[in-house]
MARBA-3410 file (N, C-alpha, C, O; in Angstrom, 1 decimal):
243
-9.2,-42.0,-12.3,-7.9,-41.7,-11.7,-8.0,-41.4,-10.2,-8.9,-40.6,-9.8 ~ -7.3,-41.9,-9.3,-7.4,-41.7,-7.9,-7.2,-40.1,-7.7,-6.5,-39.4,-8.5 ~ -7.7,-39.7,-6.7,-7.7,-38.2,-6.2,-6.3,-38.0,-5.9,-5.6,-38.9,-5.5 ~ -5.8,-36.7,-6.2,-4.5,-36.4,-5.7,-4.5,-36.5,-4.2,-5.5,-36.3,-3.5 ~ -3.3,-36.7,-3.7,-3.1,-36.7,-2.1,-3.4,-35.4,-1.5,-2.9,-34.4,-2.0
-4.1,-35.3,-0.4,-4.2,-34.0,0.2,-2.8,-33.4,0.6,-1.9,-34.2,0.8 ~ -2.7,-32.0,0.6,-1.4,-31.5,1.0,-1.5,-31.5,2.5,-2.5,-31.0,3.1 ~ -0.3,-32.1,3.0,-0.3,-32.0,4.5,1.2,-31.8,4.9,2.1,-32.3,4.3 ~ 1.5,-30.9,5.9,2.8,-30.7,6.4,3.3,-32.0,7.1,2.6,-32.8,7.6 ~ 4.7,-32.2,7.0,5.3,-33.3,7.7,5.0,-33.2,9.1,4.7,-32.2,9.6
5.2,-34.5,9.9,4.9,-34.5,11.3,5.9,-33.5,11.9,7.0,-33.4,11.4 ~ 5.4,-32.8,12.9,6.1,-31.9,13.9,6.2,-30.6,13.2,6.6,-29.6,13.9 ~ 5.9,-30.4,12.0,6.0,-29.0,11.3,5.1,-28.1,12.0,3.9,-28.3,12.1 ~ 5.6,-27.0,12.4,4.8,-26.0,13.2,4.9,-26.0,14.6,4.4,-25.2,15.3 ~ 5.6,-27.2,15.1,5.7,-27.4,16.6,6.7,-26.5,17.2,6.6,-26.4,18.4
7.5,-25.9,16.5,8.6,-25.0,17.0,8.5,-23.6,16.5,7.8,-23.5,15.5 ~ 9.0,-22.7,17.0,8.9,-21.3,16.5,9.2,-21.0,15.2,8.6,-20.2,14.5 ~ 10.5,-21.8,14.6,10.7,-21.5,13.3,9.8,-21.9,12.2,9.5,-21.1,11.4 ~ 9.5,-23.1,12.3,8.6,-23.7,11.3,7.3,-23.1,11.4,6.6,-22.8,10.4 ~ 6.8,-22.9,12.8,5.5,-22.1,13.0,5.4,-20.8,12.2,4.5,-20.6,11.5
6.6,-20.0,12.3,6.6,-18.8,11.6,6.6,-19.0,10.2,6.0,-18.2,9.5 ~ 7.2,-20.0,9.6,7.3,-20.2,8.2,5.9,-20.6,7.8,5.6,-20.2,6.6 ~ 5.1,-21.4,8.5,3.8,-21.9,8.1,2.8,-20.7,8.2,1.9,-20.7,7.4 ~ 3.0,-19.7,9.0,2.2,-18.5,9.2,2.4,-17.6,7.8,1.5,-17.0,7.2 ~ 3.7,-17.5,7.6,4.0,-16.8,6.2,3.4,-17.5,5.0,2.9,-16.8,4.1
3.4,-18.8,5.0,2.8,-19.5,3.9,1.1,-19.1,3.8,0.6,-18.8,2.8 ~ 0.5,-19.3,5.0,-0.9,-19.0,5.0,-1.2,-17.4,4.7,-2.2,-17.0,4.2 ~ -0.2,-16.7,5.1,-0.5,-15.3,4.8,-0.3,-14.9,3.3,-0.9,-14.0,2.8 ~ 0.4,-15.7,2.6,0.5,-15.7,1.0,-0.9,-16.0,0.4,-1.4,-15.4,-0.5 ~ -1.4,-17.1,0.9,-2.7,-17.5,0.4,-3.7,-16.4,0.7,-4.5,-16.0,-0.2
-3.8,-15.8,1.9,-4.7,-14.9,2.3,-4.4,-13.7,1.4,-5.4,-13.1,0.9 ~ -3.3,-13.2,1.2,-3.0,-11.9,0.3,-3.6,-12.3,-1.1,-4.2,-11.5,-1.7 ~ -3.4,-13.5,-1.7,-3.8,-14.0,-2.9,-5.2,-13.8,-3.0,-5.7,-13.3,-4.0 ~ -5.9,-14.1,-2.1,-7.4,-14.1,-2.1,-7.9,-12.6,-1.9,-8.9,-12.2,-2.5 ~ -7.3,-11.8,-1.0,-8.0,-10.7,-0.7,-7.4,-9.5,-1.4,-8.0,-8.5,-1.6
-6.1,-9.6,-1.8,-5.5,-8.3,-2.4,-5.4,-8.5,-4.0,-4.4,-8.6,-4.7 ~ -6.7,-8.7,-4.5,-7.0,-9.0,-5.9,-6.2,-8.2,-6.9,-5.4,-8.7,-7.7 ~ -6.4,-6.8,-6.7,-5.7,-6.0,-7.7,-4.2,-6.0,-7.7,-3.6,-6.0,-8.7 ~ -3.6,-5.9,-6.5,-2.2,-5.8,-6.2,-1.7,-7.3,-6.8,-0.6,-7.3,-7.5 ~ -2.2,-8.2,-6.6,-1.8,-9.6,-7.0,-2.0,-9.7,-8.5,-1.1,-10.3,-9.2
-3.0,-9.2,-9.1,-3.1,-9.3,-10.5,-1.8,-8.6,-11.3,-1.2,-9.1,-12.2 ~ -1.6,-7.4,-10.8,-0.5,-6.7,-11.3,0.9,-7.5,-11.2,1.7,-7.5,-12.1 ~ 1.1,-8.1,-10.1,2.3,-8.9,-9.9,2.2,-10.2,-11.0,3.2,-10.5,-11.6 ~ 1.0,-10.8,-11.1,1.0,-11.8,-12.1,1.3,-11.5,-13.5,2.0,-12.2,-14.2 ~ 0.7,-10.2,-13.8,0.8,-9.7,-15.2,2.5,-9.4,-15.4,3.0,-9.6,-16.5
3.2,-8.9,-14.4,4.5,-8.6,-14.5,5.3,-9.9,-14.8,6.2,-9.9,-15.7 ~ 5.0,-10.8,-14.1,5.8,-12.2,-14.2,5.5,-12.7,-15.5,6.4,-13.2,-16.2 ~ 4.2,-12.7,-16.0,3.8,-13.4,-17.3,4.6,-12.5,-18.4,5.0,-13.1,-19.5 ~ 4.8,-11.4,-18.2,5.5,-10.6,-19.3,6.9,-10.9,-19.3,7.6,-11.0,-20.4 ~ 7.5,-11.1,-18.2,9.1,-11.5,-18.0,9.0,-13.0,-18.6,10.0,-13.3,-19.3
8.1,-13.8,-18.2,8.3,-15.1,-18.6,8.2,-15.3,-20.2,8.9,-16.1,-20.8 ~ 7.3,-14.4,-20.8,7.1,-14.4,-22.3,8.4,-14.0,-23.0,8.9,-14.5,-24.0 ~ 9.0,-12.9,-22.4,10.4,-12.6,-22.9,11.5,-13.6,-22.8,12.3,-13.9,-23.7 ~ 11.4,-14.3,-21.5,12.5,-15.3,-21.3,12.2,-16.3,-22.4,13.2,-16.7,-23.0 ~ 11.1,-16.7,-22.6,10.9,-18.1,-23.5,11.2,-17.5,-25.0,11.6,-18.4,-25.8
11.1,-16.2,-25.3,11.4,-15.8,-26.5,12.7,-15.5,-26.9,13.0,-15.2,-28.1 ~ 13.7,-15.5,-25.8,15.0,-15.1,-25.9,15.9,-16.5,-26.3,16.6,-17.2,-25.5 ~ 15.9,-16.7,-27.6,16.5,-17.8,-28.1,17.9,-17.3,-28.8,17.9,-16.4,-29.7 ~ 19.1,-18.0,-28.3,20.4,-17.4,-28.8,20.3,-15.8,-28.7,20.5,-15.1,-29.7 ~ 20.2,-15.2,-27.5,20.0,-13.8,-27.3,21.4,-13.1,-27.6,22.4,-13.6,-27.3
21.3,-12.0,-28.2,22.3,-11.0,-28.2,22.5,-10.5,-26.7,21.4,-10.4,-26.0 ~ 23.6,-10.3,-26.2,24.0,-10.0,-24.9,23.5,-11.2,-24.0,22.5,-11.1,-23.3 ~ 24.2,-12.4,-24.1,23.8,-13.6,-23.2,24.1,-13.4,-21.9,23.3,-13.9,-21.1 ~ 25.0,-12.7,-21.4,25.3,-12.5,-20.0,24.2,-11.5,-19.5,23.8,-11.7,-18.3 ~ 23.8,-10.5,-20.2,22.7,-9.7,-19.7,21.4,-10.5,-19.6,20.5,-10.2,-18.7
21.2,-11.5,-20.6,20.0,-12.5,-20.4,20.0,-13.1,-19.1,19.0,-13.2,-18.5 ~ 21.3,-13.6,-18.6,21.3,-14.4,-17.5,21.0,-13.3,-16.3,20.3,-13.7,-15.3 ~ 21.5,-12.2,-16.4,21.1,-11.2,-15.3,19.8,-10.8,-15.3,19.3,-10.6,-14.2 ~ 19.2,-10.7,-16.5,17.8,-10.3,-16.4,16.8,-11.4,-15.8,15.9,-11.1,-15.1 ~ 17.2,-12.8,-16.2,16.6,-13.9,-15.6,16.8,-14.0,-14.2,15.9,-14.6,-13.5
17.9,-13.7,-13.5,18.2,-13.6,-12.1,17.4,-12.5,-11.5,17.0,-12.7,-10.3 ~ 17.1,-11.4,-12.2,16.4,-10.3,-11.9,14.9,-10.8,-11.6,14.3,-10.5,-10.6 ~ 14.3,-11.5,-12.6,13.1,-12.1,-12.6,13.0,-13.2,-11.4,12.0,-13.1,-10.6 ~ 13.7,-13.9,-11.2,13.9,-14.8,-10.0,13.6,-14.0,-8.7,12.7,-14.3,-7.9 ~ 14.6,-13.1,-8.6,14.6,-12.1,-7.4,13.2,-11.4,-7.3,12.7,-11.3,-6.2
12.7,-11.0,-8.3,11.4,-10.4,-8.2,10.4,-11.4,-7.7,9.6,-11.0,-6.8 ~ 10.3,-12.7,-8.1,9.5,-13.6,-7.5,9.7,-13.8,-6.1,8.8,-14.1,-5.4 ~ 11.0,-13.7,-5.6,11.1,-13.9,-4.2,10.6,-12.7,-3.5,9.9,-12.8,-2.4 ~ 10.9,-11.5,-4.1,10.3,-10.3,-3.5,8.8,-10.5,-3.2,8.3,-10.2,-2.1 ~ 8.2,-11.0,-4.3,6.8,-11.1,-4.2,6.3,-12.2,-3.2,5.2,-12.0,-2.5
7.1,-13.2,-3.1,6.8,-14.2,-2.1,6.9,-13.4,-0.6,5.9,-13.5,0.2 ~ 7.9,-12.8,-0.4,8.0,-12.1,0.9,6.9,-11.0,1.1,6.3,-10.9,2.2 ~ 6.6,-10.4,0.1,5.5,-9.3,0.2,4.3,-9.9,0.4,3.6,-9.4,1.2 ~ 3.8,-11.0,-0.3,2.6,-11.6,-0.1,2.5,-12.2,1.3,1.4,-12.3,1.8 ~ 3.5,-12.6,1.9,3.6,-13.2,3.4,3.5,-11.9,4.5,3.6,-12.2,5.7
3.5,-10.7,4.0,3.5,-9.8,4.9,4.8,-9.3,5.5,4.9,-8.4,6.3 ~ 5.8,-9.9,4.9,7.2,-9.6,5.3,7.8,-8.3,4.7,8.8,-8.3,3.9 ~ 7.1,-7.2,5.0,7.8,-5.9,4.3,9.2,-5.8,4.5,10.0,-5.8,3.5 ~ 9.7,-5.7,5.6,11.0,-5.5,5.8,12.0,-6.4,5.0,12.9,-5.8,4.4 ~ 11.8,-7.8,5.0,12.8,-8.7,4.3,12.5,-8.7,2.9,13.3,-9.3,2.2
11.4,-8.1,2.2,11.2,-8.0,0.8,12.1,-6.9,0.2,12.5,-6.8,-1.0 ~ 12.5,-5.9,1.2,13.3,-4.8,0.6,14.7,-5.2,0.1,15.1,-4.8,-1.1 ~ 15.6,-6.0,1.0,16.9,-6.4,0.4,16.7,-7.1,-0.9,17.5,-6.9,-1.8 ~ 15.7,-8.0,-1.2,15.6,-8.6,-2.3,15.1,-7.7,-3.5,15.5,-7.9,-4.7 ~ 14.4,-6.8,-3.1,14.0,-5.8,-4.2,15.3,-5.1,-4.7,15.5,-4.9,-5.9
16.0,-4.7,-3.7,17.3,-4.1,-4.1,18.2,-4.9,-5.0,18.8,-4.4,-5.9 ~ 18.2,-6.2,-4.8,19.1,-7.2,-5.5,18.4,-7.3,-6.8,19.1,-7.4,-7.8 ~ 17.1,-7.2,-6.9,16.4,-7.3,-8.3,16.7,-6.1,-9.1,17.0,-6.3,-10.3 ~ 16.7,-4.9,-8.6,16.9,-3.7,-9.3,18.4,-3.6,-9.7,18.7,-3.2,-10.9 ~ 19.3,-4.1,-8.8,20.7,-4.1,-9.2,21.0,-5.2,-10.4,21.8,-4.9,-11.3
20.4,-6.3,-10.2,20.6,-7.3,-11.3,20.1,-6.8,-12.7,20.7,-7.1,-13.7 ~ 19.0,-6.0,-12.6,18.6,-5.5,-14.0,19.5,-4.5,-14.5,19.7,-4.5,-15.7 ~ 20.1,-3.6,-13.6,20.9,-2.5,-14.0,22.3,-3.0,-14.4,22.9,-2.4,-15.3 ~ 22.7,-4.1,-13.7,23.9,-4.7,-14.2,23.7,-5.3,-15.6,24.6,-5.2,-16.5 ~ 22.6,-5.8,-15.9,22.2,-6.3,-17.2,22.3,-5.3,-18.2,22.9,-5.5,-19.2
21.8,-4.2,-17.9,21.9,-3.0,-18.9,23.4,-2.6,-19.2,23.8,-2.3,-20.3 ~ 24.2,-2.5,-17.9,25.5,-2.0,-18.0,26.3,-2.8,-18.8,27.0,-2.3,-19.7 ~ 26.2,-4.3,-18.7,27.0,-5.2,-19.5,26.6,-5.2,-20.9,27.4,-5.4,-21.8 ~ 25.3,-4.8,-21.2,24.9,-4.8,-22.6,25.4,-3.5,-23.3,25.6,-3.5,-24.5 ~ 25.6,-2.6,-22.6,26.0,-1.2,-23.1,27.5,-0.9,-23.1,28.0,0.1,-23.7
28.4,-1.7,-22.3,29.7,-1.3,-22.1,30.4,-2.5,-22.2,30.3,-3.4,-21.3 ~ 31.2,-2.7,-23.2,32.0,-4.0,-23.4,33.0,-4.1,-22.1,33.3,-5.2,-21.7 ~ 33.7,-2.9,-21.6,34.6,-3.0,-20.6,33.8,-3.5,-19.3,34.4,-4.2,-18.5 ~ 32.6,-3.2,-19.0,31.7,-3.6,-17.8,31.6,-5.2,-18.0,31.8,-5.9,-17.1 ~ 31.3,-5.6,-19.3,31.1,-7.0,-19.3,32.3,-7.9,-19.0,32.2,-9.0,-18.4
33.5,-7.2,-19.4,34.8,-8.0,-19.1,35.1,-7.9,-17.6,35.6,-8.8,-17.1 ~ 34.8,-6.8,-17.0,35.1,-6.7,-15.6,34.2,-7.6,-14.7,34.6,-8.2,-13.7 ~ 33.0,-7.7,-15.3,32.1,-8.6,-14.5,32.6,-10.0,-14.6,32.7,-10.6,-13.6 ~ 32.9,-10.4,-15.8,33.3,-11.7,-16.0,34.8,-12.2,-15.2,34.9,-13.3,-14.8 ~ 35.6,-11.3,-15.1,36.8,-11.4,-14.7,36.8,-11.3,-13.2,37.9,-11.5,-12.6
35.7,-10.8,-12.5,35.7,-10.4,-11.1,36.4,-11.5,-10.2,37.2,-11.0,-9.3 ~ 36.2,-12.8,-10.3,36.7,-13.6,-9.4,38.0,-14.2,-9.7,38.4,-15.2,-9.1 ~ 38.7,-13.7,-10.6,40.0,-14.1,-10.9,41.1,-14.0,-10.0,41.9,-14.8,-9.9 ~ 41.0,-12.8,-9.3,42.0,-12.5,-8.2,41.5,-11.4,-7.4,40.5,-10.7,-7.6 ~ 42.3,-11.3,-6.3,41.9,-10.1,-5.4,41.8,-8.7,-6.2,41.0,-7.8,-5.9
42.8,-8.6,-7.2,42.8,-7.3,-8.0,41.7,-7.0,-8.9,41.2,-5.9,-9.1 ~ 41.3,-8.2,-9.4,40.1,-8.2,-10.3,38.7,-7.9,-9.5,37.7,-7.3,-9.9 ~ 38.8,-8.5,-8.3,37.6,-8.4,-7.4,37.5,-7.0,-6.9,36.4,-6.5,-6.6 ~ 38.7,-6.2,-6.7,38.6,-5.0,-6.2,38.3,-4.0,-7.4,37.7,-2.9,-7.1 ~ 38.7,-4.4,-8.6,38.3,-3.6,-9.8,36.9,-3.5,-10.0,36.3,-2.5,-10.3
36.2,-4.6,-9.8,34.7,-5.0,-10.1,34.0,-4.2,-9.0,33.0,-3.5,-9.3 ~ 34.4,-4.2,-7.9,33.8,-3.5,-6.7,33.9,-1.9,-7.1,32.9,-1.2,-6.9 ~ 35.0,-1.5,-7.6,35.1,0.0,-8.0,34.3,0.3,-9.1,33.9,1.5,-9.3 ~ 34.2,-0.7,-10.0,33.5,-0.4,-11.4,32.0,-0.3,-11.2,31.3,0.6,-11.6 ~ 31.6,-1.5,-10.6,30.0,-1.7,-10.4,29.5,-1.0,-9.3,29.2,-1.6,-8.2
29.3,0.3,-9.4,28.6,1.1,-8.2,27.4,1.7,-8.7,27.1,1.7,-9.9 ~ 26.6,2.1,-7.6,25.2,2.5,-7.9,25.3,3.7,-8.8,24.6,3.7,-9.8 ~ 26.2,4.7,-8.6,26.3,5.9,-9.5,26.6,5.5,-11.0,26.0,6.1,-11.8 ~ 27.4,4.4,-11.2,27.7,4.0,-12.5,26.4,3.3,-13.2,26.1,3.6,-14.3 ~ 25.7,2.5,-12.4,24.6,1.9,-13.0,23.4,2.9,-13.3,22.7,2.8,-14.2
23.5,3.9,-12.3,22.4,4.8,-12.7,22.8,5.8,-14.0,21.9,6.3,-14.7 ~ 24.0,6.0,-14.1,24.5,6.8,-15.4,24.1,6.1,-16.5,23.5,6.7,-17.4 ~ 24.3,4.6,-16.7,24.0,3.9,-17.8,22.6,3.9,-18.1,22.2,3.9,-19.3 ~ 21.7,3.9,-17.1,20.2,3.9,-17.2,20.0,5.2,-17.8,19.3,5.4,-18.8 ~ 20.5,6.3,-17.1,20.2,7.8,-17.7,20.5,7.9,-19.2,19.8,8.6,-19.9
21.6,7.2,-19.6,21.9,7.6,-21.0,20.9,7.0,-21.9,20.9,7.4,-23.1 ~ 20.1,6.0,-21.5,19.0,5.4,-22.2,17.8,6.0,-21.9,16.9,6.0,-22.8 ~ 17.4,6.5,-20.7,16.1,7.0,-20.2,16.4,7.8,-18.9,16.5,7.3,-17.8 ~ 16.4,9.1,-19.1,16.7,10.0,-17.9,15.6,9.7,-16.8,15.9,9.5,-15.6 ~ 14.4,9.7,-17.2,13.4,9.5,-16.2,13.4,8.2,-15.4,13.1,8.1,-14.2
13.8,7.2,-16.3,13.8,5.7,-15.6,15.0,5.7,-14.7,15.1,4.8,-13.8 ~ 16.1,6.7,-14.9,17.1,6.6,-14.0,16.7,7.3,-12.6,17.2,6.9,-11.6 ~ 15.8,8.2,-12.8,15.2,8.9,-11.6,14.5,7.9,-10.8,14.6,7.7,-9.6 ~ 13.6,7.1,-11.5,12.8,6.1,-10.8,13.7,5.0,-10.2,13.5,4.5,-9.1 ~ 14.7,4.6,-11.0,15.7,3.7,-10.3,16.2,4.0,-9.0,16.2,3.3,-8.0
16.7,5.4,-9.0,17.2,6.0,-7.9,16.3,5.9,-6.7,16.7,5.5,-5.6 ~ 15.1,6.4,-6.9,14.0,6.3,-5.9,13.7,5.0,-5.3,13.7,4.7,-4.1 ~ 13.5,3.9,-6.3,13.2,2.7,-5.7,14.5,2.2,-5.0,14.4,1.5,-4.0 ~ 15.7,2.3,-5.5,16.8,1.8,-4.8,16.9,2.5,-3.4,17.1,1.7,-2.4 ~ 16.8,3.8,-3.3,17.0,4.4,-2.0,15.9,3.9,-1.1,16.2,3.6,0.1
14.6,3.8,-1.6,13.5,3.3,-0.6,13.8,2.0,-0.2,13.5,1.7,0.9 ~ 14.3,1.2,-1.0,14.7,-0.2,-0.6,15.7,-0.3,0.6,15.7,-1.2,1.4 ~ 16.7,0.8,0.4,17.7,0.7,1.4,17.2,1.4,2.8,17.7,1.2,3.9 ~ 16.2,2.3,2.5,15.7,3.0,3.8,14.8,2.0,4.6,14.8,2.1,5.9 ~ 14.1,1.1,3.9,13.1,0.4,4.5,13.5,-1.1,4.7,12.6,-1.9,4.9
14.7,-1.5,4.7,15.2,-2.8,5.1,16.5,-3.4,4.3,17.2,-4.2,4.9 ~ 16.7,-2.9,3.1,18.0,-3.3,2.6,19.1,-2.9,3.3,20.2,-3.6,3.2 ~ 19.2,-1.8,4.2,20.0,-1.7,5.3,19.4,-1.6,6.5,18.2,-1.2,6.5 ~ 19.9,-1.8,7.6,19.1,-1.7,8.9,18.9,-0.3,9.3,19.5,0.2,10.3 ~ 18.2,0.4,8.6,18.0,1.9,8.9,16.7,2.2,9.7,15.9,1.3,9.8
16.6,3.3,10.3,15.5,3.6,11.2,14.2,3.4,10.6,13.3,2.9,11.3 ~ 13.9,3.8,9.3,12.6,3.8,8.8,12.0,2.4,8.7,10.9,2.2,9.0 ~ 12.9,1.5,8.2,12.5,0.1,8.0,12.1,-0.6,9.5,11.2,-1.3,9.7 ~ 12.9,-0.3,10.4,12.7,-0.7,11.8,11.5,-0.2,12.3,10.7,-1.0,12.7 ~ 11.3,1.1,12.3,10.1,1.7,12.8,8.9,1.2,12.1,7.9,1.0,12.7
8.9,0.9,10.8,7.9,0.4,10.1,7.2,-0.9,10.6,6.0,-1.2,10.5 ~ 8.2,-1.6,11.1,7.7,-2.9,11.6,7.8,-2.9,13.2,8.0,-4.0,13.8 ~ 7.5,-1.8,13.8,7.5,-1.7,15.3,6.1,-1.3,15.8,5.4,-0.7,15.1 ~ 5.9,-1.8,17.0,4.7,-1.4,17.6,4.9,-1.4,19.2,5.5,-2.3,19.9 ~ 4.4,-0.2,19.7,4.7,-0.1,21.1,3.2,-0.3,21.9,2.2,0.2,21.5
3.3,-1.1,22.9,2.1,-1.5,23.6,2.3,-1.2,25.1,3.4,-1.4,25.6 ~ 1.3,-0.6,25.8,1.4,-0.6,27.2,1.6,-1.8,28.0,1.0,-2.7,27.6 ~ 2.5,-2.0,28.9,2.7,-3.1,29.7,2.9,-2.7,31.2,4.0,-2.6,31.8 ~ 1.7,-2.5,31.9,1.7,-1.9,33.1,2.3,-0.7,33.5,1.6,0.3,33.1 ~ 3.3,-0.4,34.2,3.8,0.9,34.3,4.8,1.1,33.1,5.2,2.2,32.9
5.1,0.2,32.3,6.2,0.5,31.3,5.5,0.2,29.8,4.3,0.0,29.7 ~ 6.3,0.3,28.9,5.9,0.0,27.5,6.7,-1.0,27.0,7.8,-1.2,27.3 ~ 6.0,-1.7,26.1,6.7,-3.0,25.5,6.8,-2.7,24.0,5.8,-2.5,23.3 ~ 8.0,-2.8,23.5,8.2,-2.4,21.9,8.2,-4.0,21.3,8.9,-4.9,21.7 ~ 7.4,-4.0,20.2,7.3,-5.2,19.5,7.9,-5.0,18.2,7.9,-3.9,17.7
8.4,-6.1,17.6,8.9,-6.1,16.1,8.1,-7.0,15.4,8.0,-8.2,15.7 ~ 7.3,-6.5,14.3,6.5,-7.2,13.6,7.2,-8.0,12.4,7.7,-7.4,11.4 ~ 7.1,-9.3,12.5,7.8,-10.0,11.3,7.0,-10.1,10.2,7.4,-10.0,9.0 ~ 5.6,-10.4,10.4,4.6,-10.7,9.3,3.4,-9.7,9.6,2.6,-9.8,10.6 ~ 3.3,-8.7,8.6,2.1,-7.7,8.7,0.8,-8.5,8.2,0.8,-9.3,7.3
-0.2,-8.0,8.9,-1.6,-8.4,8.2,-1.9,-7.3,7.1,-1.1,-6.6,6.5 ~ -3.2,-7.4,6.8,-3.6,-6.4,5.8,-3.5,-4.9,6.3,-3.9,-4.6,7.4 ~ -3.1,-4.0,5.4,-2.8,-2.7,6.0,-1.7,-2.0,5.1,-1.3,-2.4,4.0 ~ -1.1,-0.8,5.7,-0.2,0.0,5.0,1.0,-0.9,4.6,1.5,-0.8,3.5 ~ 1.6,-1.6,5.5,3.0,-2.3,5.4,2.7,-3.2,4.2,3.5,-3.2,3.2
1.7,-4.2,4.2,1.5,-5.1,3.2,1.2,-4.5,1.7,1.6,-5.0,0.7 ~ 0.4,-3.3,1.8,0.2,-2.4,0.5,1.4,-2.0,0.1,1.7,-2.2,-1.1 ~ 2.3,-1.5,0.8,3.6,-0.9,0.3,4.5,-1.9,-0.2,5.2,-1.7,-1.2 ~ 4.6,-3.1,0.5,5.3,-4.2,0.0,5.0,-4.7,-1.3,5.9,-4.9,-2.1 ~ 3.5,-4.9,-1.5,3.1,-5.3,-2.8,3.4,-4.3,-3.9,3.9,-4.7,-5.0
3.1,-3.0,-3.6,3.4,-2.1,-4.6,4.8,-1.8,-5.0,5.1,-1.6,-6.2 ~ 5.6,-1.7,-4.1,7.1,-1.6,-4.3,7.5,-2.9,-5.0,8.5,-2.9,-5.8 ~ 7.0,-3.9,-4.8,7.5,-5.2,-5.5,7.1,-5.0,-7.1,7.8,-5.3,-8.0 ~ 5.9,-4.6,-7.2,5.5,-4.5,-8.5,6.3,-3.4,-9.2,6.6,-3.5,-10.4 ~ 6.6,-2.3,-8.5,7.5,-1.3,-9.3,8.8,-1.7,-9.7,9.2,-1.5,-10.8
9.4,-2.5,-8.7,10.7,-3.2,-9.0,10.5,-4.1,-10.3,11.3,-4.1,-11.3 ~ 9.5,-4.9,-10.3,9.2,-5.8,-11.5,9.0,-5.0,-12.8,9.6,-5.4,-13.9 ~ 8.3,-3.7,-12.8,8.3,-3.0,-13.9,9.6,-2.4,-14.4,9.9,-2.2,-15.6 ~ 10.5,-2.1,-13.3,11.7,-1.6,-13.7,12.6,-2.6,-14.6,13.4,-2.3,-15.5 ~ 12.4,-4.0,-14.1,13.1,-5.0,-14.7,12.7,-5.1,-16.2,13.5,-5.2,-17.1
11.2,-4.9,-16.4,10.7,-5.0,-17.8,11.2,-3.9,-18.5,11.7,-4.2,-19.6 ~ 11.3,-2.6,-18.0,11.8,-1.4,-18.8,13.2,-1.7,-19.2,13.6,-1.4,-20.3 ~ 14.0,-2.3,-18.4,15.5,-2.5,-18.6,15.6,-3.6,-19.7,16.4,-3.5,-20.6 ~ 14.6,-4.6,-19.7,14.7,-5.5,-20.7,14.5,-5.1,-22.0,15.0,-5.5,-23.0 ~ 13.5,-4.1,-22.0,13.1,-3.5,-23.3,14.1,-2.7,-23.8,14.3,-2.7,-25.1
14.9,-2.0,-23.0,16.1,-1.2,-23.6,17.1,-2.2,-24.0,17.8,-1.8,-25.0 ~ 17.3,-3.2,-23.6,18.4,-4.4,-24.2,17.9,-4.9,-25.4,18.7,-4.9,-26.3 ~ 16.7,-5.4,-25.5,16.0,-6.1,-26.4,14.8,-5.4,-27.2,13.8,-6.1,-27.2 ~ 14.8,-4.3,-27.7,13.6,-3.6,-28.1,12.9,-4.3,-29.2,11.7,-4.4,-29.3 ~ 13.8,-4.9,-30.1,13.2,-5.6,-31.3,12.4,-6.8,-30.8,11.3,-7.1,-31.3
13.0,-7.6,-29.9,12.4,-8.8,-29.4,11.1,-8.4,-28.7,10.1,-9.2,-28.7 ~ 11.1,-7.3,-28.0,9.9,-7.0,-27.3,8.8,-6.6,-28.2,7.6,-6.8,-28.0 ~ 9.2,-5.9,-29.3,8.4,-5.6,-30.3,7.9,-6.8,-31.2,6.7,-6.8,-31.5 ~ 8.7,-7.7,-31.5,8.3,-9.0,-32.2,7.5,-9.8,-31.4,6.6,-10.5,-31.9 ~ 7.5,-9.8,-30.1,6.6,-10.6,-29.3,5.5,-10.0,-28.9,4.6,-10.7,-28.4
5.3,-8.7,-29.2,4.0,-8.0,-29.1,3.8,-7.6,-27.7,2.7,-7.5,-27.2 ~ 5.0,-7.3,-26.9,4.8,-7.2,-25.5,4.8,-5.6,-25.2,4.8,-5.2,-24.0 ~ 4.8,-4.8,-26.1,5.0,-3.2,-25.9,3.7,-2.8,-25.2,3.8,-2.2,-24.1 ~ 2.6,-3.0,-25.7,1.2,-2.6,-25.1,1.0,-2.7,-23.6,0.6,-1.9,-22.9 ~ 1.4,-4.2,-23.4,1.3,-4.6,-22.0,2.4,-3.8,-21.1,2.1,-3.4,-20.0
3.5,-3.7,-21.6,4.6,-2.9,-20.9,4.0,-1.5,-20.4,4.1,-1.0,-19.3 ~ 3.5,-0.8,-21.4,2.9,0.6,-21.1,1.6,0.5,-20.1,1.4,1.3,-19.3 ~ 1.0,-0.6,-20.3,-0.2,-0.7,-19.3,0.3,-1.0,-17.9,-0.4,-0.6,-16.9 ~ 1.3,-1.8,-17.7,1.9,-2.0,-16.5,2.6,-0.9,-15.9,2.7,-0.8,-14.7 ~ 3.2,-0.1,-16.8,3.7,1.2,-16.2,2.6,2.1,-15.6,2.9,2.8,-14.6
1.4,2.2,-16.3,0.4,2.9,-15.8,-0.2,2.4,-14.5,-0.8,3.1,-13.7 ~ -0.1,1.0,-14.3,-0.6,0.3,-13.2,0.2,0.6,-11.9,-0.3,0.5,-10.7 ~ 1.4,1.0,-12.1,2.4,1.1,-10.9,2.7,2.7,-10.7,3.4,3.1,-9.8
END
């Protein structure tokens, strides 16, 4: 068989600031994959767990919740992609969306009214307003707490951290990616888009893993029998200890 064609970017790729930035992010992901073995290993195990559950969900009870959990898995993959590239700040809004998708899945599974409100959301301005009032962080935290009080505390901490460090343009997130350098008699403030190895990369990888474990734990609350049947319980507990 002929050799596979060598991967090459298209002509002019990287010749402008935008595609050059994207290319650096791509290479950073490769570097993180090679050098951050332990953290990357945890992310791979989380995704493998979610993939095993996804493949095992045939005609699932709570099919809307299944769709939301799948969306949470895809958001988790995107958070991992951004974290591996060193884009700590941008990973945080995606982590928040991942957490919310999982929490919505649990709310829709446990509350028939929530399911109807979610499905009717785009019918009119009134139903959209009703959905906005219904699906709040307070309500999703309450439904998590009814199943697992400790998990609700973890959810709140992860959610708040995501907001503090990038899901909202708050000071902590901006300062995390800031660097002040001397420039003659003045100082120059730099905003770092892609971090190298260090605290920011470590935090992005770890917090992405914690968001993924939250999705796993929500899935287990919705489909405990399926998790047991697929033999995923032991790995779930191992991943909890890893994060």
